[in-house]
MIKE-384876 format. One record per residue (C-alpha): residue in one letter; x, y, z. Coordinates in nm, 2 decimals, m for minus. Layout:
N
a,X,Y,Z
...
This chain:
341
m,1.40,m2.48,1.57
s,1.65,m2.32,1.33
n,1.79,m1.97,1.36
k,1.60,m1.87,1.05
k,1.27,m1.99,1.18
r,1.34,m1.83,1.52
l,1.41,m1.50,1.34
s,1.09,m1.53,1.13
v,0.87,m1.61,1.44
s,1.04,m1.33,1.64
s,0.99,m1.08,1.36
f,0.62,m1.18,1.33
l,0.56,m1.14,1.70
l,0.75,m0.81,1.72
t,0.57,m0.65,1.43
t,0.23,m0.78,1.56
a,0.30,m0.63,1.90
i,0.41,m0.30,1.77
v,0.12,m0.25,1.53
s,m0.14,m0.39,1.77
g,m0.02,m0.16,2.04
a,m0.02,0.14,1.82
v,m0.36,0.07,1.68
l,m0.55,m0.06,1.98
s,m0.41,0.15,2.26
s,m0.56,0.47,2.12
p,m0.93,0.51,2.21
s,m1.18,0.54,1.92
a,m1.48,0.67,2.13
h,m1.56,0.96,1.91
a,m1.87,1.06,1.72
t,m1.96,0.85,1.42
p,m1.91,1.03,1.08
k,m2.16,1.08,0.81
q,m2.32,0.76,0.68
d,m2.25,0.64,0.32
p,m2.52,0.43,0.15
y,m2.32,0.37,m0.17
n,m2.06,0.12,m0.29
t,m1.72,0.26,m0.39
l,m1.52,0.13,m0.69
t,m1.15,0.23,m0.72
l,m0.90,0.18,m1.01
q,m0.54,0.26,m0.93
w,m0.22,0.26,m1.14
e,0.14,0.31,m1.02
n,0.45,0.33,m1.24
d,0.81,0.43,m1.22
a,0.78,0.60,m1.56
v,0.61,0.88,m1.38
s,0.93,1.00,m1.22
t,1.12,1.31,m1.14
q,1.44,1.14,m1.25
s,1.55,1.06,m1.61
g,1.63,0.70,m1.71
t,1.44,0.53,m1.43
s,1.17,0.35,m1.63
d,1.14,m0.02,m1.56
r,1.35,m0.08,m1.26
y,1.28,m0.19,m0.90
y,0.91,m0.14,m0.83
t,0.81,m0.08,m1.19
n,0.43,m0.12,m1.21
g,0.13,m0.17,m0.99
l,m0.24,m0.22,m1.08
r,m0.53,m0.24,m0.84
v,m0.91,m0.27,m0.85
g,m1.10,m0.23,m0.52
w,m1.45,m0.24,m0.40
t,m1.56,m0.08,m0.07
s,m1.90,m0.15,0.08
p,m2.16,0.10,0.21
t,m2.15,0.18,0.58
d,m2.30,m0.04,0.85
s,m2.42,m0.31,0.60
l,m2.21,m0.60,0.72
p,m2.36,m0.93,0.83
t,m2.38,m0.95,1.21
p,m2.09,m1.20,1.26
i,m1.86,m0.98,1.05
a,m1.98,m0.66,1.22
d,m1.91,m0.82,1.56
m,m1.56,m0.92,1.45
n,m1.50,m0.57,1.33
t,m1.61,m0.42,1.66
f,m1.40,m0.67,1.85
l,m1.08,m0.60,1.65
l,m1.11,m0.23,1.58
g,m1.36,m0.09,1.83
k,m1.68,0.10,1.77
g,m1.72,0.31,1.46
m,m1.88,0.33,1.12
q,m1.81,m0.01,0.96
r,m1.72,m0.11,0.60
i,m1.56,m0.41,0.43
h,m1.31,m0.38,0.14
w,m1.21,m0.63,m0.13
g,m0.93,m0.57,m0.38
l,m0.72,m0.74,m0.64
q,m0.37,m0.61,m0.72
q,m0.08,m0.70,m0.94
m,0.28,m0.57,m0.89
m,0.59,m0.61,m1.09
f,0.96,m0.58,m0.98
t,1.26,m0.58,m1.21
p,1.64,m0.51,m1.18
s,1.79,m0.19,m1.31
d,1.92,m0.35,m1.62
t,1.62,m0.50,m1.80
r,1.80,m0.56,m2.13
a,2.03,m0.83,m1.98
y,1.93,m1.20,m2.04
a,2.16,m1.33,m1.76
r,2.08,m1.34,m1.40
l,2.21,m1.03,m1.22
p,2.31,m1.16,m0.87
h,2.36,m0.82,m0.71
d,2.05,m0.66,m0.84
r,1.68,m0.69,m0.75
p,1.54,m1.01,m0.89
y,1.25,m1.01,m1.13
a,0.92,m1.08,m0.95
g,0.55,m1.07,m1.02
v,0.30,m1.06,m0.74
l,m0.08,m1.11,m0.76
l,m0.27,m1.05,m0.43
t,m0.63,m1.03,m0.31
t,m0.71,m0.81,m0.01
v,m0.99,m0.83,0.24
n,m1.00,m0.55,0.49
l,m1.24,m0.46,0.77
i,m1.26,m0.08,0.82
s,m1.39,0.12,1.12
d,m1.42,0.50,1.11
t,m1.49,0.76,1.37
d,m1.47,1.14,1.32
t,m1.10,1.14,1.40
t,m0.97,0.79,1.33
r,m0.97,0.52,1.06
s,m0.88,0.16,1.17
v,m0.81,m0.13,0.94
f,m0.76,m0.50,0.99
g,m0.72,m0.74,0.70
i,m0.55,m1.02,0.51
q,m0.37,m1.04,0.18
a,m0.31,m1.37,0.00
g,m0.20,m1.47,m0.34
l,0.10,m1.58,m0.55
m,0.45,m1.45,m0.62
g,0.61,m1.60,m0.93
p,0.53,m1.67,m1.30
g,0.17,m1.75,m1.21
a,0.12,m1.38,m1.13
l,0.16,m1.31,m1.50
g,0.41,m1.02,m1.46
r,0.61,m1.11,m1.77
q,0.30,m1.14,m1.99
v,0.15,m0.81,m1.88
q,0.47,m0.60,m1.89
n,0.61,m0.74,m2.22
g,0.27,m0.75,m2.38
f,0.22,m0.38,m2.30
h,0.56,m0.30,m2.43
s,0.49,m0.48,m2.75
i,0.17,m0.27,m2.80
i,0.35,0.06,m2.75
g,0.65,m0.04,m2.94
d,0.89,m0.04,m2.65
h,1.17,m0.30,m2.59
k,1.08,m0.62,m2.40
n,1.24,m0.68,m2.07
n,1.47,m0.98,m2.14
g,1.53,m1.14,m1.80
w,1.19,m1.25,m1.69
h,1.29,m1.61,m1.73
n,1.50,m1.55,m1.42
q,1.21,m1.44,m1.21
l,1.15,m1.58,m0.86
k,0.97,m1.91,m0.86
n,0.60,m1.96,m0.77
m,0.54,m1.92,m0.40
p,0.20,m1.88,m0.22
v,0.22,m1.56,m0.01
f,0.01,m1.44,0.28
q,0.01,m1.16,0.53
v,m0.20,m1.01,0.81
q,m0.22,m0.63,0.82
m,m0.34,m0.37,1.06
g,m0.33,0.00,1.09
r,m0.48,0.32,1.22
t,m0.48,0.68,1.09
w,m0.57,0.98,1.31
r,m0.71,1.31,1.18
y,m0.64,1.63,1.36
k,m0.75,1.97,1.23
f,m0.51,2.24,1.36
a,m0.58,2.56,1.16
q,m0.81,2.75,0.93
l,m0.73,3.04,0.70
g,m1.04,3.18,0.54
n,m1.22,2.89,0.38
v,m0.91,2.67,0.37
d,m0.85,2.41,0.65
f,m0.52,2.25,0.77
d,m0.49,1.91,0.93
v,m0.24,1.63,1.00
l,m0.29,1.26,0.96
p,m0.04,1.06,1.17
s,m0.05,0.68,1.11
a,0.08,0.35,1.24
n,0.05,0.03,1.05
g,0.22,m0.29,0.96
a,0.20,m0.65,0.84
a,0.33,m0.99,0.92
g,0.35,m1.30,0.70
n,0.57,m1.47,0.44
y,0.50,m1.19,0.18
k,0.62,m0.90,0.40
t,0.68,m0.84,0.76
f,0.72,m0.47,0.86
a,0.61,m0.19,1.09
q,0.55,0.16,0.96
l,0.51,0.50,1.12
g,0.44,0.82,0.93
g,0.20,1.10,0.86
i,0.09,1.37,0.61
a,m0.01,1.73,0.64
r,m0.29,1.87,0.42
f,m0.46,2.19,0.33
g,m0.78,2.23,0.14
q,m1.16,2.22,0.17
g,m1.37,1.93,0.30
l,m1.08,1.76,0.47
d,m1.32,1.55,0.68
s,m1.43,1.37,0.36
d,m1.15,1.10,0.38
f,m0.83,1.00,0.55
g,m0.59,1.08,0.27
p,m0.49,0.88,m0.04
s,m0.41,0.51,m0.05
r,m0.11,0.35,m0.22
i,m0.06,m0.01,m0.34
g,0.12,m0.22,m0.09
s,0.23,0.06,0.15
g,0.04,m0.05,0.45
n,m0.28,0.15,0.38
d,m0.39,m0.04,0.08
g,m0.76,m0.06,0.04
t,m0.85,0.24,0.25
d,m1.05,0.41,m0.03
a,m1.36,0.50,0.16
y,m1.47,0.86,0.14
v,m1.79,1.07,0.19
g,m1.79,1.42,0.03
t,m1.89,1.68,0.28
r,m1.91,1.96,0.01
f,m2.00,1.96,m0.35
v,m1.63,2.01,m0.43
n,m1.37,1.88,m0.18
w,m1.00,1.92,m0.25
y,m0.67,1.91,m0.08
v,m0.29,1.92,m0.14
f,m0.07,1.71,0.09
g,0.29,1.61,0.18
g,0.44,1.38,0.43
v,0.69,1.12,0.54
d,0.70,0.76,0.67
g,0.95,0.51,0.78
q,0.94,0.13,0.77
a,1.12,m0.13,0.98
v,1.14,m0.42,0.75
a,1.20,m0.77,0.89
y,1.12,m0.97,0.57
n,1.04,m0.89,0.20
s,0.99,m1.19,m0.02
t,1.03,m0.99,m0.34
l,1.39,m0.92,m0.24
q,1.48,m1.23,m0.04
g,1.29,m1.49,m0.23
d,1.15,m1.81,m0.08
p,1.36,m1.89,0.23
t,1.31,m2.27,0.16
h,1.49,m2.23,m0.18
s,1.82,m2.06,m0.10
h,1.95,m2.13,m0.45
q,1.71,m1.87,m0.59
q,1.84,m1.52,m0.67
h,1.81,m1.28,m0.37
v,1.96,m0.96,m0.24
s,2.01,m0.84,0.12
k,1.73,m0.61,0.22
k,1.78,m0.30,0.43
w,1.61,m0.29,0.77
g,1.50,0.07,0.74
v,1.32,0.23,0.44
g,1.20,0.59,0.44
e,0.96,0.77,0.20
i,0.86,1.12,0.12
v,0.52,1.16,m0.04
g,0.33,1.45,m0.20
g,0.03,1.51,m0.41
a,m0.33,1.62,m0.44
a,m0.69,1.49,m0.45
i,m1.03,1.62,m0.55
i,m1.38,1.48,m0.48
v,m1.67,1.62,m0.68
k,m2.02,1.48,m0.64
g,m1.91,1.13,m0.55
y,m1.61,1.11,m0.79
k,m1.26,1.11,m0.65
i,m0.93,1.15,m0.83
a,m0.60,1.14,m0.64
y,m0.23,1.17,m0.75
t,0.06,1.08,m0.53
q,0.44,1.10,m0.60
t,0.66,0.88,m0.37
w,1.03,0.92,m0.32
q,1.18,0.61,m0.15
t,1.52,0.54,0.00
q,1.72,0.22,m0.09
e,1.54,m0.11,m0.01
f,1.84,m0.34,m0.06
k,2.22,m0.33,m0.04
g,2.37,m0.25,m0.38
q,2.06,m0.05,m0.50
r,2.17,0.25,m0.71
s,2.20,0.57,m0.51
g,1.94,0.84,m0.51
l,1.58,0.84,m0.41
f,1.38,0.60,m0.63
n,1.04,0.75,m0.71
y,0.72,0.66,m0.88
g,0.37,0.81,m0.94
s,0.03,0.68,m0.84
v,m0.31,0.77,m0.98
s,m0.64,0.65,m0.84
v,m0.99,0.71,m0.96
s,m1.29,0.62,m0.75
f,m1.67,0.66,m0.79
k,m1.99,0.57,m0.61
f,m2.27,0.35,m0.73
């Protein structure tokens, strides 16, 4: 077995062990939360144009789109429900399906030539299937993501087509994007919810989390957490972001007519492999850059749930993902809208 294959297998096993241990070692024998008989539909958009820095539009992780459906509680077919219990423990069960597209570009999008020391162009199209199990104080998720990275993901058509509509310049280097490559990953995670204070009618809690993924799309382990203050904090387990390890955790049940919170937090990833930076390892001639093993993030935002409708906004500040990335915290905004039906 080659050194590259040994590294890939070792990374897979290490990440799986870390995440499985973090998720499964914590007991979930708590009371079951309020049942939810409704489907949930979520639309989410992320873009680096929503930034606290000037001149950051269209570089690195430049755009993400996601549509997701989450089932009512405890409506799963018996074989899937049994699998959910076996993998995640007892709790209120749901299943989630999502479709997402992400686009990555270098910092110089006007150049036609390949930029060997900058992030390569890449489009990614993924479908997500997650099993979800909730207790009063935990949310556990196990799922798979599968899809395509490359021209078949239609990143060039969507980005340059939108730029044409709004009268913006086209990004000129998409012909250099990473080649078509089927991608797949297994993901698992758990979020804990602990209320620690109350001031009048406003509650305060913390949401520590552990999650990760293993596969030829990404292999990483992540630890983090957010702190919140607001009303109706037991309505959900915080906002979700595309591709951050908690993708597809959109389920919520409003416990008041108006539920709201403001949040802030941090997380850190140990990254063993990222195909959007390193390309297909079987085609070493493709453009690629050296990833960084550690990536940190600061997040902040707010969410409101009113009579079954939820709107959340998140701003993410991220450290460098690869060697040679321009200094400073790269940041982008995320908006999600969800409703019951």
